[in-house]
C-alpha positions as CSV (number, residue, x, y, z in Angstrom):
1,M,8.1,-61.4,21.3
2,N,10.1,-64.5,21.9
3,Y,9.0,-64.9,25.5
4,D,5.5,-65.6,27.0
5,F,4.2,-62.6,28.9
6,E,0.5,-63.4,28.3
7,S,-0.1,-66.7,30.1
8,L,-1.4,-66.6,33.6
9,I,-0.6,-69.0,36.4
10,N,-3.2,-69.2,39.1
11,R,-1.3,-68.9,42.3
12,K,-4.1,-69.3,44.9
13,K,-2.8,-72.8,46.0
14,L,0.9,-72.0,45.5
15,G,1.5,-70.1,48.7
16,S,1.7,-66.7,46.9
17,S,1.7,-64.0,49.6
18,K,-0.1,-61.6,47.2
19,W,-2.9,-64.0,46.2
20,L,-3.4,-65.3,49.8
21,G,-3.6,-61.6,50.9
22,M,-6.3,-61.1,48.4
23,I,-8.3,-64.1,49.7
24,D,-7.8,-62.9,53.3
25,K,-9.4,-59.6,52.4
26,K,-12.3,-61.1,50.4
27,P,-12.6,-64.9,50.9
28,D,-15.4,-65.1,48.3
29,V,-13.4,-63.3,45.6
30,S,-14.4,-64.2,42.1
31,E,-12.4,-67.1,40.5
32,N,-10.9,-65.0,37.7
33,V,-9.6,-62.1,39.7
34,V,-5.9,-61.4,40.0
35,P,-4.4,-59.0,42.6
36,F,-2.5,-55.9,41.5
37,S,-0.8,-55.4,44.8
38,V,2.5,-56.7,46.2
39,A,5.6,-56.1,44.0
40,D,6.1,-59.5,42.4
41,M,5.1,-60.2,38.8
42,E,2.4,-62.3,37.3
43,F,4.7,-63.3,34.5
44,K,6.3,-66.7,34.2
45,N,9.9,-66.9,35.1
46,A,12.5,-66.7,32.4
47,P,12.9,-70.2,30.9
48,E,16.7,-69.9,31.1
49,I,16.3,-69.7,34.9
50,M,13.8,-72.5,35.2
51,E,15.7,-74.9,33.0
52,G,19.0,-74.0,34.5
53,L,17.6,-74.8,38.0
54,K,16.3,-78.1,36.8
55,T,19.7,-79.1,35.5
56,Y,21.4,-77.8,38.7
57,L,19.1,-79.9,40.9
58,D,20.0,-83.0,38.9
59,E,23.7,-82.4,39.6
60,T,24.0,-80.8,43.1
61,I,23.6,-81.6,46.7
62,L,21.5,-79.1,48.7
63,G,23.9,-78.6,51.5
64,Y,25.3,-75.4,53.0
65,T,26.4,-73.2,50.1
66,S,28.6,-70.1,49.8
67,P,28.9,-67.7,46.8
68,T,31.1,-69.3,44.1
69,N,33.4,-67.4,41.9
70,E,30.9,-68.0,39.1
71,Y,28.2,-66.3,41.1
72,L,30.4,-63.3,42.1
73,D,31.5,-63.0,38.4
74,A,27.9,-63.0,37.3
75,V,27.1,-60.1,39.7
76,V,30.2,-58.1,38.7
77,N,29.6,-58.6,35.0
78,F,25.8,-57.8,35.1
79,M,26.5,-54.5,36.9
80,K,29.0,-53.5,34.3
81,R,26.9,-54.6,31.4
82,Q,23.6,-53.2,32.5
83,H,24.7,-50.1,34.5
84,D,28.2,-49.4,33.4
85,W,29.2,-49.8,37.0
86,S,32.6,-51.3,37.8
87,I,32.7,-53.2,41.0
88,N,35.0,-55.8,42.6
89,K,34.0,-59.1,43.9
90,E,35.1,-58.3,47.4
91,W,32.6,-55.5,47.6
92,I,29.6,-57.9,47.3
93,V,27.8,-58.8,50.5
94,P,25.0,-61.3,49.9
95,A,22.0,-60.8,52.1
96,P,18.6,-62.6,52.5
97,G,16.7,-59.7,51.0
98,V,16.9,-55.9,50.7
99,V,14.4,-55.2,53.5
100,P,16.3,-57.3,56.1
101,A,19.5,-55.6,54.8
102,L,18.0,-52.2,55.6
103,A,17.1,-53.2,59.1
104,H,20.6,-54.6,59.7
105,A,22.1,-51.3,58.4
106,I,19.9,-49.2,60.7
107,R,21.0,-51.3,63.7
108,G,24.6,-51.3,62.6
109,F,25.1,-47.6,61.8
110,T,22.8,-45.9,64.3
111,E,21.9,-46.0,67.9
112,P,18.3,-46.2,69.5
113,G,16.9,-42.6,69.3
114,D,18.9,-41.6,66.2
115,G,17.0,-40.3,63.3
116,V,16.7,-41.9,59.9
117,I,15.6,-39.7,57.0
118,I,13.0,-41.1,54.5
119,M,11.5,-39.4,51.5
120,S,7.7,-40.1,51.8
121,P,5.5,-41.3,50.2
122,V,7.9,-44.2,50.1
123,Y,8.1,-48.0,50.2
124,Y,6.3,-48.9,53.4
125,P,8.9,-51.2,55.0
126,F,11.1,-48.1,55.3
127,F,8.8,-47.0,58.1
128,S,8.8,-50.3,60.0
129,C,12.5,-50.9,59.6
130,V,13.1,-47.6,61.5
131,E,10.4,-47.9,64.1
132,M,10.9,-51.5,65.0
133,N,14.6,-50.8,65.6
134,H,13.7,-48.0,68.0
135,R,15.0,-45.3,65.8
136,V,13.2,-42.0,64.8
137,I,11.5,-41.5,61.4
138,V,12.5,-38.2,60.0
139,E,10.3,-37.4,57.0
140,N,11.7,-35.4,54.1
141,P,8.5,-35.4,52.0
142,L,8.7,-35.4,48.3
143,I,7.2,-32.3,46.5
144,N,4.2,-33.2,44.3
145,N,4.1,-30.5,41.7
146,G,0.9,-32.0,40.1
147,E,2.8,-33.7,37.2
148,K,5.6,-35.5,39.0
149,Y,7.4,-35.8,42.4
150,E,10.6,-33.9,43.2
151,I,13.1,-33.9,46.1
152,D,12.7,-31.1,48.6
153,F,16.4,-30.2,48.8
154,D,16.0,-27.3,51.2
155,D,14.1,-29.5,53.7
156,L,16.7,-32.3,53.2
157,E,19.5,-29.8,54.0
158,I,17.7,-28.9,57.3
159,K,17.1,-32.6,58.3
160,A,20.6,-33.7,57.3
161,S,22.2,-30.9,59.3
162,N,20.8,-32.3,62.6
163,P,23.6,-34.5,64.0
164,K,21.1,-36.9,65.4
165,N,20.0,-37.9,61.9
166,K,22.6,-40.4,60.8
167,I,21.1,-42.2,57.8
168,L,19.2,-41.4,54.6
169,L,17.2,-44.4,53.4
170,F,17.0,-43.6,49.7
171,C,14.8,-45.2,47.1
172,S,16.1,-45.2,43.6
173,P,14.1,-45.5,41.3
174,H,11.4,-44.4,43.7
175,N,8.7,-46.7,44.9
176,P,5.8,-45.9,44.8
177,V,5.9,-42.7,42.7
178,G,7.9,-44.1,39.8
179,R,10.6,-41.5,39.5
180,V,14.0,-42.3,38.0
181,W,16.2,-39.6,39.6
182,K,18.2,-37.5,37.2
183,K,22.0,-37.4,37.7
184,E,21.9,-33.7,38.6
185,E,19.4,-34.5,41.4
186,L,21.6,-37.2,42.7
187,I,24.6,-34.9,42.7
188,R,22.8,-32.3,44.8
189,L,21.6,-35.0,47.2
190,V,25.0,-36.5,47.5
191,D,26.6,-33.1,48.3
192,I,24.1,-32.5,51.1
193,C,24.7,-35.9,52.7
194,L,28.5,-35.8,52.4
195,K,28.5,-32.2,53.9
196,H,26.6,-33.4,57.0
197,D,28.2,-36.9,57.2
198,V,24.8,-38.7,56.5
199,L,25.3,-42.3,55.4
200,I,23.2,-43.1,52.4
201,I,21.6,-46.6,52.2
202,S,20.4,-46.6,48.5
203,D,17.7,-49.2,47.8
204,E,18.1,-49.7,44.1
205,I,16.2,-53.0,43.8
206,H,14.2,-51.7,40.8
207,F,17.1,-50.2,38.9
208,D,17.0,-52.7,36.1
209,L,13.4,-51.8,35.3
210,I,13.7,-48.4,33.6
211,M,11.2,-47.3,31.0
212,P,12.4,-46.3,27.5
213,G,13.6,-42.7,27.4
214,Y,14.9,-42.7,30.9
215,K,18.3,-43.5,32.4
216,H,19.1,-44.7,35.8
217,T,22.3,-43.6,37.5
218,V,23.7,-45.8,40.3
219,L,24.2,-43.5,43.3
220,A,27.7,-44.9,44.0
221,T,28.9,-43.8,40.5
222,I,28.3,-40.1,41.3
223,S,31.8,-39.7,42.8
224,E,34.5,-41.7,44.4
225,E,33.8,-39.9,47.7
226,I,30.2,-41.1,47.8
227,E,31.2,-44.5,46.6
228,N,33.0,-44.9,49.9
229,R,30.1,-43.4,51.9
230,C,27.1,-45.4,50.7
231,I,25.6,-48.9,50.6
232,V,23.9,-49.9,47.4
233,C,21.2,-52.6,47.8
234,T,20.5,-54.7,44.7
235,A,18.8,-58.0,43.9
236,P,17.5,-60.1,41.1
237,S,14.2,-60.4,42.8
238,K,12.1,-57.6,41.2
239,T,13.9,-57.8,37.8
240,F,13.5,-61.6,37.3
241,N,10.6,-62.3,39.7
242,L,12.8,-64.2,42.2
243,A,11.6,-62.7,45.5
244,G,10.9,-66.1,46.9
245,M,14.6,-67.0,46.5
246,Q,15.5,-64.6,49.3
247,T,18.8,-63.5,47.7
248,S,20.2,-60.0,47.3
249,N,23.6,-58.3,46.9
250,L,24.8,-55.3,48.9
251,I,27.6,-53.5,47.2
252,I,29.9,-51.8,49.7
253,K,33.2,-50.5,48.6
254,N,34.3,-49.1,51.9
255,E,36.0,-51.9,53.8
256,N,35.0,-50.5,57.2
257,L,31.4,-50.2,56.3
258,R,31.5,-53.6,54.7
259,N,33.0,-55.3,57.7
260,K,30.5,-53.6,60.0
261,M,27.6,-54.8,57.8
262,K,28.9,-58.3,57.9
263,Q,29.3,-58.2,61.6
264,V,25.8,-57.0,62.2
265,M,24.4,-59.8,60.1
266,L,26.5,-62.3,62.0
267,E,24.9,-61.0,65.2
268,V,21.6,-62.3,64.1
269,A,23.2,-65.6,62.9
270,F,22.9,-64.8,59.1
271,M,25.5,-67.1,57.5
272,S,24.5,-67.6,53.9
273,C,21.7,-67.3,51.4
274,G,19.9,-70.4,50.0
275,T,21.5,-72.7,47.6
276,L,18.9,-72.2,44.9
277,G,18.9,-68.5,45.4
278,Y,22.6,-68.2,44.5
279,K,22.1,-70.4,41.4
280,A,18.9,-68.5,40.3
281,C,20.7,-65.1,40.6
282,E,23.7,-66.5,38.6
283,L,21.5,-67.8,35.9
284,A,19.5,-64.6,35.7
285,Y,22.5,-62.4,35.5
286,T,24.3,-64.6,33.0
287,H,21.6,-65.7,30.5
288,C,18.5,-63.4,30.8
289,D,19.4,-60.1,29.2
290,K,17.1,-60.7,26.2
291,W,14.2,-61.7,28.5
292,L,14.8,-58.5,30.5
293,D,14.7,-56.4,27.3
294,E,11.3,-57.9,26.3
295,L,10.0,-57.6,29.9
296,I,10.6,-53.8,29.8
297,L,8.8,-53.5,26.5
298,K,5.8,-55.4,27.9
299,I,5.8,-53.2,31.1
300,D,6.0,-50.1,28.9
301,E,3.1,-51.4,26.8
302,N,1.0,-51.9,29.9
303,R,2.0,-48.5,31.3
304,N,0.8,-46.8,28.1
305,I,-2.5,-48.8,28.3
306,V,-3.2,-47.5,31.8
307,E,-2.4,-43.9,30.8
308,E,-4.5,-43.9,27.7
309,F,-7.4,-45.8,29.3
310,C,-7.6,-43.4,32.2
311,K,-7.2,-40.3,29.9
312,K,-10.0,-41.6,27.6
313,Y,-12.5,-43.1,30.0
314,I,-11.6,-42.1,33.6
315,P,-10.1,-38.6,33.4
316,E,-10.9,-38.1,37.1
317,I,-7.9,-40.3,37.8
318,K,-4.5,-38.7,37.6
319,V,-1.8,-41.2,36.4
320,Y,1.7,-40.2,37.2
321,P,4.4,-40.9,34.7
322,L,6.0,-44.3,35.2
323,E,9.7,-43.7,34.6
324,G,10.9,-46.8,36.4
325,T,9.6,-49.9,38.3
326,Y,6.5,-51.7,37.3
327,L,4.3,-49.9,39.8
328,Q,2.0,-47.3,38.5
329,W,0.9,-44.4,40.8
330,L,-2.7,-43.3,40.6
331,D,-4.4,-40.3,42.2
332,L,-8.1,-40.9,43.0
333,R,-8.6,-38.0,45.4
334,S,-11.0,-36.3,43.0
335,F,-13.6,-38.8,44.0
336,G,-13.6,-37.4,47.5
337,L,-13.6,-40.6,49.5
338,S,-11.9,-41.3,52.8
339,K,-9.0,-43.8,52.7
340,E,-11.3,-46.3,54.5
341,Q,-14.1,-45.9,52.0
342,L,-11.9,-46.0,49.0
343,E,-10.2,-49.2,50.2
344,K,-13.6,-50.8,51.0
345,E,-15.1,-50.0,47.6
346,M,-12.0,-51.2,45.7
347,I,-12.1,-54.5,47.4
348,Q,-15.8,-55.2,47.9
349,E,-17.3,-53.5,44.9
350,C,-14.6,-53.7,42.3
351,E,-12.6,-56.7,43.5
352,L,-9.5,-54.6,42.8
353,F,-6.6,-55.4,45.1
354,F,-4.2,-52.5,44.8
355,D,-1.7,-51.3,47.5
356,E,-3.5,-48.4,49.2
357,G,-1.8,-45.1,49.1
358,Y,-1.9,-44.5,52.8
359,I,0.5,-47.3,53.6
360,F,3.2,-45.2,51.9
361,G,2.7,-42.2,54.1
362,E,-0.1,-39.8,55.2
363,A,0.4,-37.6,52.1
364,A,-0.6,-40.5,49.9
365,E,-4.1,-41.0,51.2
366,G,-6.5,-41.2,48.2
367,F,-3.8,-42.8,46.0
368,E,-3.4,-46.4,44.7
369,R,-0.3,-48.3,43.6
370,I,-1.1,-50.7,40.9
371,N,1.2,-53.5,39.9
372,I,1.1,-53.6,36.0
373,A,3.5,-56.5,35.6
374,C,0.8,-58.9,34.5
375,P,-0.7,-60.2,31.2
376,T,-2.3,-57.3,29.3
377,D,-5.8,-58.9,29.2
378,I,-5.8,-59.2,33.0
379,L,-4.8,-55.5,33.3
380,L,-7.7,-54.5,30.9
381,E,-10.2,-56.5,33.0
382,G,-9.1,-54.7,36.1
383,L,-9.3,-51.3,34.3
384,N,-12.8,-52.0,33.1
385,R,-13.9,-52.9,36.7
386,L,-12.4,-49.5,37.7
387,L,-14.4,-47.8,35.0
388,K,-17.7,-49.3,36.1
389,W,-17.0,-48.0,39.6
390,A,-16.1,-44.5,38.3
391,Q,-19.3,-44.5,36.2
392,R,-21.4,-45.2,39.3
393,H,-19.8,-42.3,41.2
394,R,-20.5,-40.0,38.3
395,K,-24.2,-41.0,38.3
396,E,-24.4,-40.4,42.0
397,R,-22.9,-37.0,41.7
398,S,-25.2,-36.0,38.8
399,G,-28.3,-37.3,40.7
400,V,-29.2,-39.6,37.8
């Protein structure tokens, strides 16, 4: 590889939310432990971004900044190059992040008491974005067939047919279960939502991170009709590890939807993203395709390591296929622990800081989400701690 995906930067004193969260849970955590939780990577940023920002800082003034034509061109060209998705500059609505955008959309396109459909288990801010805006969570649970998760289309039809349910918050690829939805699945989903006039807010923040052998289809490309009836949320944050730059791009073709979204953000005094966020996105989308190609190979390598390690050494753990994202979904229910006991043992005994399954919905109790976007030796260290824990449970079960 031409890029460094093996060096680790200790982030304990750098304000990292993930690392500080680990220390908050276990203040005496061992010095060499790295968290596998929150979805940002333990890889160094692409040098093209870092060097580009240094040059930019030497030349610029950090005043109020609006998207430049170069920025908008970078977004348009990246979408075409990476996803064969043709968009126009005017469709782009910058936002300070996808999660704030979800909350703004819920406020803008529903009223208090309206229903918002989510497909649980799902990214946990989906729940809070609905509840904190005084809307009603309407769960359309995914079907776990034992090998992978599928959409329950019959249930979705029922939920979408209720006129009180105005929005589907859709996660594509799906976090945390790692599914990359097939085009035929998207077509069926779109047909249901169009039939019942349900607006789709499609969170596609992980859509650049697709494992070899799979293909992501942008929801808006399914048909011209749905392109005018959806909001696609994108960002460079997951792909290029730029979450701290607080910059995302909503792609909204429909002018009425777009103007409404802009108005809702103005109501909370959102005027612009940060100066460095715009530049970091532009640099990533213009100069970092090769870095992204190598990143995906590294994630796929780590994915395979987790699958093979568990298959060989901890077969009690069911590892779900990782089709997209860098978040692997593990089923530990065979150990028979409550969610409280599982979390306690992971943290206190193993010093493994995962995202506990229960935060993604009740049906995910006993699961763990593990962030594998880290140096391989760090991943192996964590897996070996998990193995020691599993071996202890085996001995206790056998009475040895």
